[in-house]
N, C-alpha and C positions, 0 to 999 in steps of 0.2 A: 362419795357414794358408798354407804355402808351395806354389808351383806344382809340378805333376807334370810330368816330362819327356815331351814329345810324341814320337811316332814321326817320324823323319827319313826321307829318301828318297835314293836314288842313281839316276842315269840310266844305263840299260844298253841295249846294242844287241840287237835281236831278229833274229838270223840275217843281216840286211842292215844295213849301216852307216846307211842312210837311214831305218830304222825303229827308233825308240827308245821305251823305256817307263820308268816310274818304279817302282822296287821299294822296299818298305819297309826301313828300317833301325831295328829296334826299339831303343828307349832302354835303357840299362843300368838295372836296377831293384834289383840286389843291394845290400843295405845300407840300402835305403829303408824307413821305417816309414810305412805307408799312412795311419795315423790322423793323422799330422802334416799331411796333405794334404787332409783332409776337415773340413767344418764340424762344430761340436759337435752340431748337430741330426742330421746323417748318422751320426756315430759313435754317438749315443744310439739311433737307430733300428736300426742294425745290431746293437748290443749287445743290445737287447731281442729282436730276431729270433733271435739266437744263443742266448739264454737259453731261448726257446721250443723250439728244437731239443733242447737239453739236457734240458729238463723232459719233453718228449715221450719221449725215449729212456729217461729214468729211470722215468717213469710206466708205460710199457709193460713195462719190465724187471721192475718190482715186481709188475705185474698178472699177467703170464704166467709168470714164473719160468723157471728153466733148462729145465724139461721141455717147455714149449710155445714158448719164445722163438725157437727155430730156425724154426718154421713162420711166425711173424710176420716174422722177418727176411727170409725168402725171399719172402713176399708183398710186402713193401715194396721189396726190391731189384728184383723183377720189374717193379713199377710204375715205379720209377725208370728202368730200362733201356728199357721200352716207351716212356715219355715222351721220353727222350733220343733214341731212334730216330725218334719222331714229329716232333721238331723238324727232323730231316733228311728229312722226308716219307717215312719208311719205316714203313708201317702194316700191321697184320695183326689179324685177329679174335683174341679171347682163346682160342677153340677151336684155331685154328691154332698159336698160341703154345704152348698146352698140348701139342699133338701134336709140335711141334718140340722141346719139352723132352725127349721120349722118342725122338726120331729118327724120327717117323712122319709128318711134314708134308712135303707137296710144295711148300708156299709158300716161295718164295725169301725174301720179306720176313720171314716168321716165323723162318726159320733165321738171318737176319741179327740179329734181335732176340735170339735165343737166344745168339748169339755176343757180343752186347753184355752180356748177363748174365755171361758168362764173363770179359769184360774188367773188369766191375765187381768180380767176385770176385777177380780178379788184383790189382786196385788196392787192395782192402781187405787182402788177404793181404800185400802188399808195402808197406803204408803206413808201417811203422816205418822203412824205409830207402828213401824215395822218391828215386830217382836216375834217370839215363838208362836204365839196364838195366831198371828197373821200368816206365818209360814204354814202352819197346820191347816188353816182355812184354805189357803191356796191349794194344798195337796188334796184336801177333801173335794174341792171343786173339780180338780183334775181327774180324780178316781171315780167320779160319779157313774161312768159308763163301763166300769170294770167290776170284777168280783174281788178285787183287792181291798182289804180293810184299810182305810186311810189312817195315817198316824206314824209315829216313829217306829222304825223296825224293831223287832224283838229277836232278831236272828242275825248271824253273820252273813254278809253278802260279799261277792267278789266279781271281778271283771276278767274275762278271758280264761283260756285253758279248759279245765274240766267243768262240767255241769253239776258234779256231785261233791266236789271238795275244793277248798281254797288253797290247798297245797300246790305250790308252784304257779299260782295265778298271776296274771299280768299286774294287777293291782288289787289289794285287799283293803278296803276302808276300815276305819276303827271298829273295834268290838262294840256291840250295841250298848253295853254298860257305860261307854264313854261319850255317847251322843249328846246328852244334855249339857255337860260341862263344855264340850266343844262348840255347841251351838250358842251357848251363853257367851262364850268368848267372841264368836263371830258377830253376834248381835251387838255386843259392846263395841266392837270395831266399827260397825256401821253407824253407831251413835256419835262417833267423834266428828268434829268439824272437818270437812274435806277440802283440802287445797285444790284438788283436781277430781271432781266427782266421777268422771268417766273412769279414771284409773282406780278409784276406790271401788266402784261397781264391778270392774273387771276382777279385782282381787277378791272381793266378797263372793263373786260367782265361783272363782277357782277354789276358794276355801270351802264353799258349800259343796262343790262336787267332790272334794277330797273327803269331807265328812260323810257324804252319801247317806243322809239320814233315813231314807225311805227304801222299801223293797223295790218300788218302781216309781218312775216319774221324777227322779232327781234332776235330770238335765232340763226338763221343761220347767219345773219349779225354780231351778237355779237361774234360768234365763228370765223368767218372770220377775225374779228378785231384782235383776239388773234394772228393769223398767220401773219397778217400785222406787228404787233409789234415785234414778234419773228424774222421776216425777217429784219425789220429795225434795231433792236438791235443786229443782227448778231448771234443770238442763233442758227438759222438754215439758213445758207446763201444761200443754193441752193435747198433745198427740203422742202416739206410741210409734216411734221410728223403728222400722223393721230390722233391728240389728241382727236377729237370727238369720235373716236372709243373707246378710253379709257374711256371717259365719258359715252358712251353708255353701257359699262359693268355694271354700277351701277347708273342708272338715278335717283333713289330715293335719294342716297347720294348727287348727284349733286344738286337736287332741295332743299334738306335740307341745303346744304352749302350756296345756294343763300339766303335762308330765314335767316340763321344765320348772314350772312353779313349785311342784312338790320337791324338786331337787334344790330349791333355794334361789331360783332365778325368776323374778316377777316380770322382767322386761317383755318376754315373748307374749304373755297373755294380755298385757296392756297394749302392746303394739297390735296384736290381733284384733282387739276390740276397737282400736282406733281405725284400722283398715275396714273392719266390718261396719263401723258407723258411717264412714264415707261412702261405702258401697250401698248402705241402707238408704241414705239420702238420695242417691242416684236412682235406686229402685223405686223409692216412693214417688219421686218426680215422674219417672217413666209410667208407672201405674196410673197415677192421677191424670196425666196428659192423655193416655189412651182411653180412659173412662170418659174424660171430657169430650173427646172426639166422638165417642159412641152417643153420648147425651146430645150433642149438637146435631148429629144425624137424626136422632129420634125427633127432635124439635121440628125438623124440616118435614118429617113424615107424619107426625101426629096432627090430626085435624079436629080433635075434640074441642068443645066449647072452652073458653078461657076459665070458666068456673067449674069445670069438670074435675073430679078427683083423679082423673088420669094424669094430670100434670104433676101434682105432688107425689103421686105413686111412682111415676117414671123416675123421679129424682131418688126416691127411697130404694128403687131397684138396684142402684149402683152399689149399695152396701148390703142389701138383702135381696138377691136375685130370684128367689123362689117365694111364691105367695099362694094363699088360698083366699077364697072370698071372705071367710071369717076373719082372717088376718088383716085383709084390706079394711074391713069394717072397723076392726079394733084400732089399727094404726092410723087410719085416716079419719076416724070418728065420723063415719058415714053410715047410711042405711044399707041394707043388703042390695036393693035395686041400684043404688048409686055405686056400690062396690062392683057389681056385675057390669054396669055400664062402663065403668073405668077399665075393667079388665077387657071387655069386648073391644073398646076403642084401641087399646094397646095391642090386642091380638090382630086387629085389622091393619094396624100400622106396622106389623111385623116385629113389634117389641117383645111381646110375650108369645110363647108357644106352650101348648098343653102337653103335659108329660104323664106317663103312667108310672105310678109308684107301687102298684099292687095293693094299694090301700083304698079305703072308701072315699077319702077326700079328693076333690078335684084340685090339681096343682098346676100352676103355670110357672114357667122359668124364662128369665131374660137371657137367652142363650148367647147373645152378643157380649153380655157382661161376663158370663162364665168363661167364654172363650178368651177374653182379655186376661182374666185371672190365670188361666192355664198357660197362655203364652208367656206371661211374666214369670210364672213359676218355672217354666222351662229355661227362661233367660237366667234365672238366679241359681240354677243347679239341677233341676229335675230334667233328666235327659230322655224322657219318653213322653209320648202324647197319650191322651186318654180319649176313648170314644165318648163323644158328646151325645 
């Protein structure tokens, strides 16, 4: 097991010659094979976790088939995006997330999580050609609900200590003049054939966080990068396994693993992602089983005609719990009277409840679905309940 190159540093001046700080100089990792720098036990652990992701993807694909897999994929991607945002202390109730999905939420945090979903979708769509343009597109999608200009930062950033100076900060990423070469090296690393794609993705994420190329959104884009690589390398061919939910279960260990990586030890971050992957599979199974129970109960309560749009709409509500009549018309491809009949049938069955958003559109929410999302969120690390 050969040593992994640690992060170096350079001393830079902060506005005055008498104030200096140490900025990171990320080691070149292109051409390195991470498994050569890990113990046999760590490699075996990561390989087993990677297989669990693949089996989860295969099992659900076979279970739901092409007709229903889109709903499952949306459910899992939303869970991943919400968990990734939660790591950055961006939280919102499931109801607000559902309203943000249709542009009806006043919650800033909910809209930020919705933007994270778009960043994830961009990452998956561009996974086959993961390059700088793809990374920048992910960041642009993420920043859509902020006043931050997307793109590579043009200033020094730092983590911890003072808000006005990098002097004495906990970690100072590389100077902005070094971003493009560092990212080029990272992208070259991801282009190499991977013996163990989950380990490669973990290292790529740690290197990305070390480079810290943006003013804001680095963690969320970095975790979206993981899923782009897992999709590209066919670890998860159809679904987004909520790995961030696994990381959220122990954020302290996650941060410590990133710190160890910068010191030249890649084992903790690979181990942490292996643990997170196993946790993610368990969370995904739990979430889908709870939603399946809700749907089964609905089917027993719903008395609409078999050809009513209420039936396909009820299925769609598992992934998109908030609707308007216009959205039902668009998504179910039905007339307005048919859309309203479907909504009315679901209201009478107790599936949908009308909510007030303070806007002109009439909005209905499947509160049993949002309750499931909130309960699972609490299970994976969020320790407070939200008013529904």
